[in-house]
C-alpha positions as MATLAB code, in Angstrom:
seq = 'MTAKEKAKELIDRFRIGDRNMKSKAKQCALICVDEILDLQLELAHDDNVVNIEEFYIEVKQEIIKL';
ca = [
     -57.296  190.524   36.749;
     -59.668  188.624   34.591;
     -63.128  187.989   35.271;
     -61.978  184.238   35.654;
     -59.288  185.465   37.985;
     -61.884  187.389   40.034;
     -64.438  184.477   40.475;
     -61.740  182.339   41.721;
     -60.717  185.044   43.958;
     -64.065  185.488   45.722;
     -64.770  181.634   45.464;
     -61.532  181.212   47.316;
     -62.186  184.177   49.859;
     -65.479  182.380   50.945;
     -64.212  178.845   51.384;
     -63.210  178.690   54.689;
     -61.477  175.487   56.021;
     -62.594  172.364   54.419;
     -62.104  172.335   50.806;
     -65.320  170.565   50.281;
     -67.087  173.897   50.420;
     -66.631  174.999   47.224;
     -70.441  174.692   46.420;
     -71.488  176.997   49.261;
     -68.254  179.309   48.645;
     -69.665  179.691   44.976;
     -73.115  180.430   46.226;
     -71.642  183.211   48.596;
     -69.960  184.840   45.716;
     -72.820  184.856   43.455;
     -74.755  186.618   46.030;
     -72.207  189.153   46.365;
     -72.095  189.662   42.679;
     -75.973  189.847   42.480;
     -76.434  192.463   44.865;
     -73.400  194.398   43.130;
     -75.014  194.288   39.933;
     -78.589  195.056   41.435;
     -77.135  198.323   43.223;
     -75.801  199.441   40.209;
     -79.363  198.881   38.480;
     -80.993  200.823   41.425;
     -78.443  203.707   41.176;
     -78.922  203.998   37.151;
     -82.766  204.540   38.026;
     -82.095  207.002   40.727;
     -81.338  210.702   40.944;
     -79.902  210.403   44.030;
     -76.126  210.368   43.753;
     -74.755  207.398   46.384;
     -71.052  207.085   46.730;
     -70.689  203.210   46.273;
     -67.592  203.097   48.273;
     -68.839  204.972   51.208;
     -71.841  202.870   51.131;
     -70.493  199.418   51.009;
     -67.957  200.899   54.034;
     -70.956  201.284   55.845;
     -72.579  197.993   54.713;
     -69.256  196.094   56.101;
     -69.648  197.862   59.354;
     -73.306  197.071   59.780;
     -72.321  193.212   58.948;
     -69.377  193.441   61.721;
     -71.866  194.759   64.493;
     -74.348  191.814   63.406;
];
């Protein structure tokens, strides 16, 4: 998958219902990518080893609870 294909996939996943919601969907997708990049930077400077998959599974569970 190319970066362009992934970007389109993320935007499409956030676009719910109205096709005119592309702007909001792009904002959500950008927030997700920024969060992933920020986490990678944090992990690069942290001595604690964190399993990213386990971390995001836990984050997903917490989002569902909200």
